[in-house]
PAZAPA-4460 file (N, C-alpha, C; in steps of 0.05 Angstrom, whole numbers, plus 32768, in hexadecimal, padded with zeros to 4 digits):
% residues 220
    n_x    n_y    n_z   ca_x   ca_y   ca_z    c_x    c_y    c_z   seq   type   mol
   82BB   803F   7D81   82BB   804E   7DA3   82BB   8035   7DB4     1      X     A
   82CF   8038   7DD0   82E0   8033   7DDF   82C0   8027   7DF3     2      X     A
   82CB   8008   7DF4   82B1   8005   7E0A   82BE   800E   7E2B     3      X     A
   82D7   8018   7E36   82E0   801B   7E48   82CC   802F   7E5E     4      X     A
   82BF   803C   7E4D   82A6   8053   7E5D   8298   8042   7E68     5      X     A
   8287   802D   7E58   8270   801B   7E65   8272   7FFD   7E7A     6      X     A
   828E   7FFC   7E71   8298   7FE5   7E7D   828A   7FDD   7E9F     7      X     A
   8286   7FE9   7EAF   8282   7FE9   7ECC   8268   7FED   7EC5     8      X     A
   8256   7FF7   7EB6   8241   7FF6   7EBA   8236   7FD0   7EA8     9      X     A
   823E   7FCE   7E8B   8238   7FB0   7E8C   8246   7F9B   7E96    10      X     A
   8256   7FA5   7EB0   825D   7F8C   7EBE   8247   7F88   7EE0    11      X     A
   8236   7F9F   7ED3   821C   7F9F   7EED   820B   7F8F   7EE8    12      X     A
   8203   7F8C   7ECB   81E6   7F87   7EC6   81E7   7F68   7EC6    13      X     A
   81D4   7F62   7EC4   81D0   7F47   7EBC   81DE   7F36   7EA6    14      X     A
   81D8   7F3B   7E92   81E5   7F2B   7E7E   8209   7F26   7E85    15      X     A
   820F   7F3C   7E8F   8231   7F42   7E88   823E   7F3C   7EAE    16      X     A
   822E   7F33   7EBD   823B   7F35   7ED5   824A   7F25   7EDE    17      X     A
   824E   7F10   7ED0   8261   7F00   7EE2   827D   7F05   7ECE    18      X     A
   8280   7F20   7EBE   829F   7F2F   7EBA   829F   7F3E   7EC2    19      X     A
   82C2   7F49   7EC6   82C6   7F60   7ED2   82CA   7F70   7EBC    20      X     A
   82CA   7F89   7ECA   82D1   7F98   7EAE   82E6   7F95   7E9D    21      X     A
   82F6   7F93   7EAA   8317   7F81   7E99   830B   7F79   7E85    22      X     A
   82FB   7F62   7E8C   82FB   7F45   7E7C   82E4   7F53   7E63    23      X     A
   82CD   7F60   7E69   82BB   7F75   7E52   82D4   7F89   7E3E    24      X     A
   82E8   7F94   7E50   82FA   7FA2   7E3F   8309   7F91   7E30    25      X     A
   8309   7F7B   7E35   831F   7F67   7E1B   8309   7F57   7E0C    26      X     A
   82EF   7F51   7E18   82DC   7F46   7E06   82D2   7F55   7DF4    27      X     A
   82CE   7F73   7DEE   82C0   7F88   7DE3   82D4   7F9B   7DD1    28      X     A
   82DF   7F8C   7DB8   82EA   7F97   7DAD   82E1   7FAF   7D91    29      X     A
   82E8   7FBC   7D90   82DC   7FCF   7D80   82D6   7FC5   7D69    30      X     A
   82D6   7FAA   7D51   82D8   7FA6   7D41   82B0   7F92   7D47    31      X     A
   82AB   7F92   7D65   829C   7F7E   7D76   8287   7F89   7D77    32      X     A
   8283   7FA0   7D78   8268   7FB4   7D7F   826C   7FD4   7D74    33      X     A
   8252   7FDB   7D7C   8250   7FFB   7D73   823B   800C   7D8B    34      X     A
   8247   801D   7D94   8232   8035   7D9C   8227   804D   7D95    35      X     A
   8209   8047   7D96   8205   8059   7D89   81E9   806D   7DA0    36      X     A
   81E9   8086   7D8F   81D5   8097   7DA4   81C0   80A1   7D91    37      X     A
   81A3   809C   7D9E   818B   80A1   7D8B   8188   80B3   7DA4    38      X     A
   817C   80CB   7D92   816B   80E5   7D9D   814B   80DE   7DA6    39      X     A
   8135   80E6   7DB7   811B   80EB   7DBD   810D   80E0   7DA3    40      X     A
   80FB   80CB   7DA2   80F0   80C4   7D8E   80FD   80BE   7D6E    41      X     A
   8111   80B0   7D70   8126   80AA   7D57   811A   8089   7D52    42      X     A
   8119   8081   7D42   811A   8064   7D38   812A   805A   7D41    43      X     A
   8129   803C   7D4B   814A   8031   7D52   814B   8020   7D3B    44      X     A
   8133   8009   7D35   8130   7FF1   7D26   810F   7FF5   7D1E    45      X     A
   8113   7FF6   7D04   80F6   7FFE   7CED   80E5   7FDC   7CF1    46      X     A
   80C9   7FDB   7D01   80C3   7FBC   7CF4   80CC   7FB2   7CDE    47      X     A
   80CF   7F98   7CE1   80E2   7F8B   7CC4   80F6   7F88   7CC3    48      X     A
   8103   7FA1   7CC6   8126   7FA4   7CC6   8130   7F89   7CDA    49      X     A
   8149   7F85   7CC8   8158   7F6E   7CE1   816A   7F73   7CEC    50      X     A
   8169   7F66   7D09   8173   7F63   7D12   818C   7F54   7D19    51      X     A
   81AA   7F63   7D19   81C1   7F56   7D16   81D3   7F53   7D2D    52      X     A
   81C9   7F67   7D3E   81D8   7F66   7D5F   81C3   7F63   7D77    53      X     A
   81D0   7F5E   7D82   81C5   7F59   7DA5   81C8   7F79   7DB1    54      X     A
   81B5   7F85   7DBD   81B5   7FA9   7DC7   81B5   7FA6   7DE2    55      X     A
   81C6   7FB4   7DEE   81C8   7FBB   7E08   81C3   7FDA   7E0D    56      X     A
   81A5   7FE0   7E1D   819F   8003   7E1C   81B2   800A   7E32    57      X     A
   81BD   8019   7E25   81DE   802E   7E3E   81D3   8040   7E46    58      X     A
   81B9   804D   7E42   81B7   8063   7E49   8191   806A   7E3F    59      X     A
   8180   8075   7E49   8163   8077   7E3D   814F   8061   7E40    60      X     A
   813A   8069   7E2E   8126   8051   7E36   811D   804F   7E1A    61      X     A
   8114   803C   7E09   810D   8034   7DF9   80F4   8026   7DF5    62      X     A
   80E3   8026   7DE3   80C6   8018   7DDC   80C6   8003   7DCC    63      X     A
   80BD   7FEE   7DD0   80B9   7FDB   7DB0   809D   7FDB   7DAE    64      X     A
   808F   7FEB   7D95   8072   7FF6   7D8D   8065   7FEC   7D74    65      X     A
   8058   7FEB   7D74   8045   7FE2   7D5E   803A   7FF4   7D5F    66      X     A
   8033   7FFC   7D37   8028   8010   7D34   8016   8004   7D13    67      X     A
   7FFF   800D   7D13   7FEF   7FF5   7D0A   7FDF   800C   7CEA    68      X     A
   7FD7   8003   7CD5   7FD4   800D   7CC8   7FC2   8029   7CCB    69      X     A
   7FB4   802C   7CD8   7FA4   8048   7CDC   7FB0   805A   7CF7    70      X     A
   7FCE   8053   7CFA   7FE3   8058   7D0C   7FE2   8061   7D23    71      X     A
   7FD0   804F   7D2E   7FC9   804C   7D4D   7FE5   803E   7D60    72      X     A
   7FED   8042   7D6E   8006   8038   7D81   7FFE   8027   7D91    73      X     A
   8008   8009   7D9A   800C   7FF8   7DB1   802B   7FFB   7DB5    74      X     A
   802D   8000   7DCF   8049   7FFA   7DDD   8049   7FE5   7DE1    75      X     A
   8050   7FC9   7DDE   8056   7FB0   7DE3   8069   7FB4   7E03    76      X     A
   807C   7FC1   7E08   808C   7FBF   7E19   80A0   7FD6   7E15    77      X     A
   80B0   7FE3   7E32   80BB   7FF9   7E2E   80D8   7FE7   7E3C    78      X     A
   80F1   7FEC   7E34   810F   7FED   7E43   811F   8006   7E4A    79      X     A
   812C   8001   7E59   8140   8013   7E60   8155   8010   7E68    80      X     A
   8166   801E   7E78   8184   8016   7E7E   8188   8008   7E84    81      X     A
   819A   7FED   7E79   81A4   7FDA   7E78   8198   7FC0   7E73    82      X     A
   817E   7FBE   7E5C   8171   7FB4   7E5F   8176   7FA6   7E40    83      X     A
   8178   7F8F   7E35   817F   7F83   7E1E   8161   7F7A   7E06    84      X     A
   816D   7F80   7DF6   8162   7F7D   7DDF   816A   7F6E   7DC7    85      X     A
   815A   7F61   7DAF   816E   7F56   7D9E   816A   7F39   7D9A    86      X     A
   8176   7F2B   7DBC   8180   7F14   7DBA   8170   7EF7   7DB1    87      X     A
   8153   7EFE   7DB1   8143   7EF4   7DA8   813B   7EE9   7D86    88      X     A
   8149   7F0B   7D7D   8148   7F03   7D5A   8161   7F03   7D4E    89      X     A
   8177   7F0A   7D57   8193   7F0B   7D4C   819C   7EF4   7D3E    90      X     A
   8193   7EDD   7D5A   81A0   7EBC   7D48   8188   7EB8   7D35    91      X     A
   8171   7EBC   7D36   815E   7EB5   7D1F   815E   7EB6   7D06    92      X     A
   814D   7EA2   7D05   815A   7E98   7CDC   8145   7EB0   7CD2    93      X     A
   812F   7EBE   7CE1   811A   7ED8   7CD7   8120   7EEC   7CF0    94      X     A
   8134   7EF3   7CE8   813F   7F08   7CFB   8136   7F26   7CF0    95      X     A
   8115   7F2D   7CF2   8116   7F43   7CEC   8108   7F48   7D02    96      X     A
   8104   7F5C   7D0A   80F6   7F6B   7D26   80D5   7F75   7D16    97      X     A
   80C8   7F65   7D2A   80AA   7F60   7D25   80A5   7F7D   7D29    98      X     A
   80B2   7F91   7D3E   809E   7FAC   7D3C   80AB   7FC1   7D39    99      X     A
   80AF   7FD3   7D47   80B2   7FEE   7D3E   80C8   7FF0   7D5E   100      X     A
   80E2   8001   7D55   80EE   8001   7D73   8101   8024   7D79   101      X     A
   80EE   802E   7D88   80F6   8048   7D8D   80FF   8052   7DA9   102      X     A
   8109   8068   7DA8   811C   806C   7DB7   8106   808A   7DC5   103      X     A
   80FE   808A   7DDA   80EF   8098   7DED   80F9   80AA   7DFB   104      X     A
   810E   80AD   7DFB   8127   80C3   7E08   8138   80BB   7E05   105      X     A
   8150   80CF   7DFD   8167   80CC   7DF0   8170   80BB   7E01   106      X     A
   8186   80AB   7DE8   8182   808F   7DFA   81A3   8088   7DE7   107      X     A
   81B0   8076   7DF7   81CB   806A   7DEB   81C8   8050   7DED   108      X     A
   81CF   803D   7DD6   81D6   801F   7DD3   81EB   8019   7DD1   109      X     A
   81EE   8001   7DD9   8205   7FF0   7DCE   81FB   7FCD   7DBD   110      X     A
   8202   7FDC   7DA4   81FF   7FBE   7D93   8219   7FAA   7D91   111      X     A
   8213   7F99   7D9D   8223   7F80   7D9F   821F   7F6C   7D7F   112      X     A
   8233   7F65   7D6F   8233   7F5B   7D57   8230   7F37   7D6A   113      X     A
   8222   7F2F   7D58   821B   7F10   7D5C   8234   7EF7   7D60   114      X     A
   8253   7EFF   7D55   8269   7EFA   7D5A   826F   7EF7   7D74   115      X     A
   826F   7F10   7D85   8270   7F0F   7D98   8268   7F06   7DB3   116      X     A
   8243   7F03   7DB2   8239   7EEF   7DBB   823B   7ED6   7DBC   117      X     A
   823C   7EC7   7DA0   824B   7EB6   7DA2   8268   7EAE   7DAE   118      X     A
   827D   7EBB   7DA8   8293   7EB9   7DB9   8290   7EB6   7DDD   119      X     A
   827F   7ECC   7DE4   827D   7EC5   7E04   8266   7EAB   7E0D   120      X     A
   825D   7EA4   7DFE   824B   7E8E   7E02   825F   7E7A   7DFE   121      X     A
   8273   7E75   7DEB   8284   7E63   7DE9   8295   7E5D   7DFE   122      X     A
   829B   7E75   7E0C   82B1   7E7A   7E20   82AC   7E76   7E37   123      X     A
   8290   7E82   7E36   8287   7E87   7E5C   8267   7E79   7E5A   124      X     A
   8268   7E64   7E6A   8256   7E53   7E6D   8234   7E63   7E79   125      X     A
   824E   7E74   7E93   8232   7E81   7EA3   8222   7E95   7E8F   126      X     A
   8235   7EA8   7E7A   8224   7EB4   7E6D   820F   7EAD   7E59   127      X     A
   8215   7E91   7E4B   8200   7E7F   7E40   81EE   7E7F   7E4A   128      X     A
   81E9   7E73   7E64   81DC   7E74   7E79   81CA   7E8A   7E73   129      X     A
   81CB   7EA9   7E76   81D0   7EB5   7E84   81C1   7EC0   7E65   130      X     A
   81C8   7EC9   7E59   81BC   7EC7   7E3F   81AD   7EC1   7E3B   131      X     A
   81A5   7EA1   7E37   818A   7E91   7E2F   8175   7E9E   7E4B   132      X     A
   817E   7EA1   7E60   816B   7EAD   7E71   8156   7ECC   7E60   133      X     A
   816F   7ED9   7E5B   816B   7EEA   7E56   814C   7EEE   7E3D   134      X     A
   8157   7ED9   7E2C   8144   7ED5   7E17   812C   7ECC   7E24   135      X     A
   8125   7EB9   7E3A   8115   7EAD   7E41   80FC   7EC4   7E52   136      X     A
   8110   7ED5   7E55   8100   7EE8   7E69   80F4   7EFC   7E57   137      X     A
   8109   7F02   7E3A   80F3   7F15   7E2C   80D7   7F02   7E17   138      X     A
   80E1   7EE8   7E1B   80C4   7EDB   7E12   80B4   7EDB   7E21   139      X     A
   80AD   7EDD   7E34   80A1   7EDE   7E50   8088   7EFE   7E4B   140      X     A
   809B   7F07   7E51   8093   7F2D   7E4E   8086   7F26   7E32   141      X     A
   8087   7F1A   7E1E   8076   7F18   7E04   805A   7F0F   7E0E   142      X     A
   8062   7EF2   7E0D   804E   7EE8   7E15   8038   7EF5   7E2B   143      X     A
   803E   7F04   7E3F   8036   7F14   7E50   8020   7F27   7E41   144      X     A
   802A   7F30   7E36   8025   7F46   7E23   8006   7F42   7E13   145      X     A
   8011   7F2C   7E03   8005   7F20   7DF2   7FEB   7F19   7E00   146      X     A
   7FED   7F0E   7E17   7FD9   7F05   7E26   7FC7   7F18   7E30   147      X     A
   7FCD   7F38   7E37   7FC9   7F4A   7E42   7FB4   7F60   7E2E   148      X     A
   7FC1   7F59   7E16   7FB6   7F6A   7DFD   7F9C   7F52   7DF5   149      X     A
   7F97   7F3F   7DFA   7F83   7F2F   7DEC   7F6E   7F2E   7DFD   150      X     A
   7F6D   7F46   7E13   7F54   7F4C   7E21   7F49   7F62   7E19   151      X     A
   7F2D   7F5C   7E0F   7F1C   7F73   7DF4   7F16   7F85   7E04   152      X     A
   7F13   7F81   7E17   7EF9   7F9D   7E2F   7F10   7FB2   7E33   153      X     A
   7F15   7FCE   7E2C   7F24   7FE9   7E37   7F23   7FE7   7E4B   154      X     A
   7F0E   7FE3   7E5D   7F04   7FE3   7E76   7F17   7FCD   7E88   155      X     A
   7F1A   7FB3   7E77   7F2B   7F9F   7E80   7F45   7FA1   7E7C   156      X     A
   7F4B   7FAC   7E6E   7F67   7FBC   7E69   7F75   7FCE   7E7F   157      X     A
   7F67   7FE3   7E86   7F67   7FF7   7E99   7F6E   7FE9   7EB7   158      X     A
   7F5C   7FD3   7EB7   7F57   7FCB   7ED2   7F6F   7FB5   7EDB   159      X     A
   7F72   7FA9   7EC5   7F8E   7F9C   7EC3   7FAA   7FAA   7ED2   160      X     A
   7FAC   7FC8   7EC2   7FBF   7FD5   7EC3   7FBE   7FD8   7EDE   161      X     A
   7FAD   7FE6   7EE7   7FA8   7FEE   7F02   7FAB   7FE0   7F17   162      X     A
   7F96   7FC3   7F18   7FA5   7FB0   7F25   7FC7   7FA8   7F2E   163      X     A
   7FD1   7FA7   7F0A   7FEE   7FA5   7F14   7FFA   7FB2   7F1D   164      X     A
   7FFA   7FC9   7F21   8002   7FE1   7F23   7FFE   7FE9   7F48   165      X     A
   7FE4   7FD9   7F50   7FD9   7FD6   7F6C   7FF0   7FC5   7F75   166      X     A
   7FF9   7FB2   7F68   8009   7F9C   7F7A   8026   7F9F   7F7D   167      X     A
   8029   7FB7   7F64   8045   7FBC   7F68   8048   7FD7   7F7B   168      X     A
   803C   7FDF   7F7F   803C   8001   7F89   802C   7FF9   7FA7   169      X     A
   801F   7FE0   7FA8   8013   7FE3   7FC8   7FFF   7FFF   7FCE   170      X     A
   7FFB   800D   7FBE   7FE9   8021   7FC4   7FD3   8023   7FB6   171      X     A
   7FBB   802A   7FB7   7FA5   8031   7FA2   7FAB   8046   7F9C   172      X     A
   7FAB   805E   7F9B   7FBB   8073   7F84   7FD0   8068   7F7B   173      X     A
   7FD2   8064   7F5C   7FE4   805B   7F55   7FF4   8075   7F49   174      X     A
   800D   8072   7F47   801B   808E   7F3C   8023   8085   7F24   175      X     A
   801C   809D   7F09   8023   808E   7EEB   803D   809C   7EED   176      X     A
   804A   8094   7EE2   8075   8096   7ED8   806B   80A0   7EBD   177      X     A
   805D   8098   7EAF   804D   80A6   7E8D   803A   80B2   7E92   178      X     A
   8034   80BE   7E7A   8021   80D4   7E72   8005   80C2   7E6C   179      X     A
   7FF2   80C7   7E6A   7FD8   80B6   7E69   7FDE   80AF   7E46   180      X     A
   7FE1   80BB   7E37   7FE0   80B5   7E15   7FF6   80A1   7E19   181      X     A
   800B   80A3   7E25   8020   808B   7E1A   801B   8071   7E29   182      X     A
   800C   8074   7E4B   7FF8   805B   7E5B   7FE2   8052   7E41   183      X     A
   7FD6   8062   7E32   7FBF   8056   7E1D   7FD2   8050   7E03   184      X     A
   7FE4   8055   7DF4   7FF6   8048   7DF0   7FFD   802E   7DF1   185      X     A
   800C   802E   7E0E   8014   800E   7E20   7FFA   8006   7E18   186      X     A
   7FEC   8006   7E1D   7FD3   7FF6   7E27   7FC5   7FEA   7E08   187      X     A
   7FCE   7FF6   7DF4   7FC2   7FF2   7DDA   7F9C   7FFF   7DCF   188      X     A
   7FA1   8014   7DDE   7F81   802A   7DDD   7F88   8043   7DD0   189      X     A
   7F75   8042   7DC4   7F71   805A   7DB0   7F70   8075   7DC8   190      X     A
   7F7C   808A   7DCB   7F7E   8098   7DDC   7F5E   80AF   7DE0   191      X     A
   7F53   80AF   7DCC   7F36   80B8   7DD7   7F29   80A4   7DE1   192      X     A
   7F28   8086   7DDA   7F10   8074   7DE9   7F24   806B   7E05   193      X     A
   7F3B   8072   7E13   7F46   806D   7E26   7F40   808B   7E3A   194      X     A
   7F44   80A4   7E27   7F31   80B4   7E45   7F19   80AE   7E49   195      X     A
   7F06   80AA   7E31   7EE7   80A5   7E30   7EE8   808F   7E4C   196      X     A
   7EFC   8077   7E42   7EF4   8065   7E56   7EFB   8069   7E7A   197      X     A
   7F0B   807C   7E7E   7F1B   8088   7E8F   7EFF   8096   7EA0   198      X     A
   7EEC   80A1   7E8E   7EE3   80BD   7E98   7ECD   80AA   7EA2   199      X     A
   7EC1   8093   7E96   7EAF   8087   7E9F   7EAC   8085   7EB8   200      X     A
   7EC4   8073   7EB8   7EDB   8067   7EDA   7ED7   8073   7EEA   201      X     A
   7EE0   808E   7EEB   7ED2   809D   7F01   7EBD   80A9   7EFD   202      X     A
   7EA4   80A3   7EF0   7E88   80AE   7EF0   7E7D   8093   7F08   203      X     A
   7E88   8086   7F01   7E7C   806B   7F13   7E88   8065   7F2A   204      X     A
   7E96   8074   7F35   7EA9   8077   7F44   7EB8   805F   7F54   205      X     A
   7EC7   805B   7F35   7ED8   803D   7F37   7EFB   8051   7F3D   206      X     A
   7EFC   8065   7F30   7F1B   806D   7F36   7F12   808F   7F3B   207      X     A
   7F24   809B   7F33   7F2C   80BA   7F3A   7F45   80C0   7F32   208      X     A
   7F4D   80D1   7F24   7F66   80DD   7F14   7F6F   80F3   7F1B   209      X     A
   7F85   80FE   7F13   7F8C   8111   7F06   7FAC   810F   7EF5   210      X     A
   7FBB   811D   7EF1   7FC7   811E   7EDC   7FE2   810D   7EE8   211      X     A
   7FE5   8104   7EFA   7FFA   80F2   7EFF   7FF2   80E3   7F0F   212      X     A
   7FDB   80DE   7F17   7FD3   80C2   7F1B   7FB5   80BC   7F20   213      X     A
   7FB5   809A   7F27   7F96   808F   7F22   7F98   8088   7F3C   214      X     A
   7F7E   808B   7F49   7F76   8083   7F64   7F66   806F   7F65   215      X     A
   7F66   8050   7F6F   7F50   8036   7F67   7F46   8045   7F86   216      X     A
   7F20   804A   7F77   7F0C   8047   7F8E   7F04   802F   7F92   217      X     A
   7EF6   8026   7F7C   7EF1   800A   7F7F   7EE3   7FF5   7F6A   218      X     A
   7EF5   7FDD   7F69   7EE7   7FCF   7F4E   7EDC   7FBB   7F58   219      X     A
   7EC3   7FB3   7F40   7EB3   7F9C   7F41   7EBB   7F8A   7F44   220      X     A
***
């Protein structure tokens, strides 16, 4: 597949914004990349599958998930159009995905071979710096997530989420852009326990909620 359709898009994202669309066209030869389409709920990488490419999400939404033996799902992080994945694994000696990567909507992914990444790092110092920055940012996301899931109390996890969204949205009425089922997965809480705790918090006058919002009333 020709990169021509996506070169303007790539030139706007952080990792490639030092390159012009024409330079991207020159670097991206057909044997150095592949563009694949994934239907909603398609598995892109299974846990323990080898990572041999650095990937750019051209379209759609991707979730990095861990599924334990009892079938409980923990969403480590969600990625969307323009995000990069695989950069911290592709060049590792142990280059296996530690978790499952799944498309949560109809998605299109650009899979870039390591050879092209090396070529770009060698020929463009600015790309090298931004590639390292990308790796560092992903490490921080994982570190923050590990810190968050180490909180044992279900209520603490919910309050942490609401406090974060309050900081972002600057409103005590938190608008949810995902379902409560998806939120429970993201927080690593079994769905019955999550809804039970929400109900308790509502009865105690801490929150109120409907299908699309959670309103913060009072936190001790």
